[in-house]
VMD Tcl script that draws the C-alpha trace (Angstrom):
set ca {
  {235.83 164.66 150.28}
  {235.83 164.61 153.93}
  {238.94 166.07 155.62}
  {239.26 162.88 157.45}
  {239.24 158.98 156.74}
  {242.31 158.20 154.81}
  {244.54 160.09 157.18}
  {243.44 158.63 160.12}
  {244.48 154.93 159.36}
  {244.97 152.59 156.13}
  {241.63 151.14 154.82}
  {240.93 147.50 155.89}
  {237.97 146.47 155.15}
  {237.60 142.57 155.72}
  {236.31 140.55 153.12}
  {233.80 139.04 155.25}
  {232.26 142.14 155.72}
  {228.53 142.41 154.57}
  {228.02 144.24 151.37}
  {227.29 147.93 151.89}
  {224.35 149.56 151.16}
  {224.02 150.81 147.86}
  {223.43 154.47 148.70}
  {227.01 154.26 150.80}
  {230.44 154.64 149.61}
  {232.49 151.79 151.03}
  {235.56 152.70 153.29}
  {236.34 155.28 155.98}
  {235.49 155.86 159.09}
  {232.21 155.02 161.00}
  {230.36 156.77 163.91}
  {227.31 155.86 165.64}
  {225.57 158.19 167.51}
  {222.08 158.96 168.88}
  {220.58 162.03 167.28}
  {220.94 165.00 169.62}
  {219.49 168.35 169.09}
  {221.81 171.01 168.17}
  {224.67 168.67 169.64}
  {227.36 169.26 171.94}
  {230.77 170.45 170.16}
  {232.49 166.63 171.42}
  {229.40 165.18 169.42}
  {229.36 167.35 166.52}
  {233.56 167.19 166.38}
  {233.58 163.18 166.36}
  {230.79 163.23 163.55}
  {232.92 165.63 161.47}
  {235.83 163.21 161.80}
  {233.80 160.49 160.34}
  {232.91 159.65 156.64}
  {229.63 157.88 157.73}
  {227.18 158.84 160.81}
  {225.03 155.95 161.63}
  {222.04 157.52 163.48}
  {220.99 155.36 166.19}
  {217.46 155.89 166.29}
  {216.09 152.61 167.27}
  {217.37 152.34 170.90}
  {215.45 153.42 173.76}
  {214.74 157.00 174.24}
  {216.43 158.89 177.34}
  {214.53 161.75 179.25}
  {217.61 162.94 180.62}
  {219.77 162.97 177.63}
  {220.41 165.02 174.57}
  {218.04 163.61 172.12}
  {215.09 166.56 172.58}
  {217.24 169.18 174.33}
  {220.10 171.71 174.36}
  {222.06 173.45 176.86}
  {222.32 176.96 175.51}
  {225.29 179.21 176.74}
  {225.29 182.87 176.62}
  {227.66 184.38 174.17}
  {229.35 187.01 176.81}
  {228.70 184.74 179.80}
  {229.43 180.87 179.15}
  {228.20 180.26 182.82}
  {224.58 181.31 182.16}
  {223.15 178.52 180.51}
  {219.31 177.19 179.87}
  {218.26 174.33 178.34}
  {216.08 174.15 175.27}
  {213.47 171.44 175.58}
  {211.29 169.93 173.05}
  {208.21 168.59 174.97}
  {208.17 164.83 173.98}
  {205.47 162.14 173.89}
  {206.53 158.98 174.28}
  {203.68 156.32 173.00}
  {205.07 153.29 174.68}
  {206.10 154.92 177.80}
  {209.88 154.26 178.95}
  {210.53 151.60 176.52}
  {209.82 153.67 173.39}
  {212.33 153.61 171.02}
  {214.29 156.95 169.90}
  {212.36 156.84 166.39}
  {209.03 156.38 167.87}
  {209.23 159.35 170.33}
  {207.12 162.58 169.10}
  {206.79 166.04 169.70}
  {203.98 166.65 172.55}
  {202.99 170.29 171.12}
  {204.61 170.95 167.92}
  {203.59 174.59 167.63}
  {205.08 175.24 171.01}
  {208.58 173.62 170.37}
  {208.91 175.57 167.11}
  {208.25 178.78 168.90}
  {210.13 178.01 171.90}
  {212.92 177.07 169.35}
  {212.91 180.13 167.53}
  {212.56 182.19 170.45}
  {215.51 180.92 172.68}
  {218.03 180.23 169.68}
  {217.30 184.13 168.91}
  {217.59 185.59 172.05}
  {220.93 183.71 173.05}
  {222.90 183.92 169.53}
  {220.80 186.86 167.66}
  {223.58 189.29 167.93}
  {226.52 187.12 167.02}
  {228.37 188.22 164.27}
  {228.23 184.60 162.70}
  {224.14 184.81 162.85}
  {223.52 184.23 159.42}
  {224.87 180.55 159.68}
  {223.15 179.99 163.22}
  {219.83 181.08 161.61}
  {220.06 178.87 158.59}
  {220.56 175.96 160.91}
  {217.69 177.09 163.15}
  {215.43 177.51 159.95}
  {216.30 174.14 158.73}
  {215.07 172.95 162.16}
  {211.95 174.86 162.01}
  {211.31 173.79 158.47}
  {211.91 169.99 160.04}
  {209.00 170.79 162.64}
  {206.75 172.21 160.26}
  {207.00 168.96 158.30}
  {207.23 166.26 161.28}
  {206.68 165.48 164.73}
  {209.27 162.55 164.94}
  {211.97 163.52 167.34}
  {214.34 161.79 165.95}
  {213.98 163.44 162.52}
  {214.25 166.92 164.19}
  {217.36 166.04 166.17}
  {219.08 164.72 163.33}
  {218.17 167.52 160.90}
  {219.75 170.18 163.54}
  {222.79 168.06 163.33}
  {223.23 167.72 159.55}
  {222.91 171.13 158.92}
  {225.53 172.30 161.48}
  {228.07 169.29 159.61}
  {226.97 170.95 156.41}
  {227.86 174.36 157.76}
  {231.28 173.25 158.33}
  {231.54 171.60 155.25}
  {231.41 167.84 156.06}
  {230.25 165.65 152.81}
  {229.91 162.42 154.76}
  {226.83 160.20 154.69}
  {224.20 159.31 157.21}
  {222.00 156.26 157.64}
  {219.61 155.36 160.35}
  {220.24 152.47 162.15}
  {216.59 151.08 161.67}
  {217.29 150.67 157.96}
  {220.47 148.37 158.87}
  {220.30 144.73 159.92}
  {222.04 144.15 163.22}
  {222.35 141.53 165.91}
  {221.66 141.67 169.44}
  {224.75 142.68 172.04}
  {225.71 146.21 172.53}
  {229.26 145.64 170.91}
  {228.17 142.94 168.41}
  {225.30 145.50 167.16}
  {227.92 148.26 166.81}
  {229.90 145.96 164.89}
  {227.19 144.98 162.45}
  {226.32 148.16 161.73}
  {229.76 149.64 161.07}
  {230.32 146.54 158.60}
  {226.61 147.64 156.68}
  {228.19 150.48 155.83}
  {231.32 149.13 154.51}
  {233.48 151.21 156.79}
  {236.98 150.18 157.45}
  {237.36 151.52 160.87}
  {235.12 152.44 163.65}
  {235.33 155.81 165.64}
  {234.66 155.22 169.20}
  {234.40 158.11 171.90}
  {236.14 157.96 175.23}
  {232.80 156.98 177.23}
  {232.22 153.97 174.79}
  {235.87 152.82 174.83}
  {235.04 151.99 178.64}
  {232.39 149.24 177.64}
  {233.47 148.43 174.09}
  {234.21 144.70 173.21}
  {236.33 144.67 170.26}
  {236.24 141.23 169.43}
  {233.00 141.68 167.07}
  {235.29 144.21 165.14}
  {238.04 142.12 165.02}
  {235.91 139.55 163.37}
  {235.11 141.95 160.54}
  {238.76 143.30 160.20}
  {237.40 146.84 161.63}
  {239.82 148.73 163.81}
  {238.63 150.73 166.51}
  {239.84 154.08 166.56}
  {239.32 156.08 169.62}
  {237.99 159.57 169.13}
  {239.01 162.36 171.75}
  {237.87 166.27 171.67}
  {240.10 168.37 169.47}
  {242.65 169.69 171.69}
  {242.92 173.31 169.78}
  {239.06 173.60 169.55}
  {238.61 172.67 173.38}
  {241.41 175.30 174.32}
  {240.14 178.32 171.98}
  {236.61 177.37 173.28}
  {237.03 176.78 177.12}
  {236.50 173.78 178.60}
  {233.41 174.65 180.53}
  {231.75 174.74 177.12}
  {232.00 170.83 176.78}
  {228.22 170.63 177.96}
  {226.76 173.42 176.05}
  {225.30 173.17 172.35}
  {228.02 173.56 169.63}
  {225.77 176.73 168.68}
  {227.81 178.58 170.94}
  {231.08 177.46 169.39}
  {229.85 178.31 165.87}
  {228.62 181.92 167.03}
  {231.74 182.45 168.57}
  {234.15 181.22 166.14}
  {232.03 181.00 162.93}
  {231.78 177.77 160.92}
  {235.12 178.51 158.44}
  {237.05 178.93 161.77}
  {235.55 176.22 163.52}
  {236.29 173.60 160.68}
  {239.74 174.77 160.80}
  {240.02 173.75 164.23}
  {238.88 170.55 163.58}
  {240.78 169.89 160.28}
  {244.24 171.07 162.12}
  {243.61 168.30 165.15}
  {242.79 165.61 162.45}
  {245.77 166.36 160.29}
  {248.01 167.00 163.35}
  {246.92 162.95 164.56}
  {247.57 161.98 160.97}
  {250.90 163.01 161.45}
  {251.49 161.38 165.08}
  {249.91 158.19 163.46}
  {251.13 158.09 159.91}
}
mol new
graphics top color blue
foreach p $ca { graphics top sphere $p radius 0.5 }
foreach p [lrange $ca 0 end-1] q [lrange $ca 1 end] { graphics top cylinder $p $q radius 0.2 }
display resetview
């Protein structure tokens, strides 16, 4: 059972919501986020807090975002950071959707990912967990050149290491209307989710009315305070591989769960 949803807020999926997909469990929290390569700690924490992750793969690819790159931070020197970038080909130029982006050189990307992750985290006491995540990504690169699938795999394997038992579905497999907030509301409703988990950035532009129409409350998400304090605020732009290497999967998951339980105590 995911250590989230029910503890955050009561289920209240509207009767007007569309029927959820047959492979989805209705109810719970929904997070919608683009696929990120070895995501930052804040992104991983938000997805961990959700019961459904809708992988937003049918929006425009952004070269300066985290879809095909991750900022590695050295274990013993957080200020020493380096980008791990998978060179990406956009078949339709700047208008290319994330799901259509392809690795420009899969062999080079595989070699670079393996060398840099080993270089930065190979001496960690928790290398076994990091290696398992790395090998899952390398295997995905061996089987596809789709950047979205590779980035998604890098995230789901980290979530699995933390014990997450939620479900993922691609936005391109769901029906949704145009309009930023309307689209998000449609996607959340398509999974039968009772609540939408929104990050601080999204809260600044989100129109709540489409969610209200479905009876889906918007729940603001903030970075777990305990994890942020333990891992240093300067780690916010670094890949969560750094946090996993520093604390280990069990301790990191405990930080997330403790924060969720604390919030449940406040809102309950």
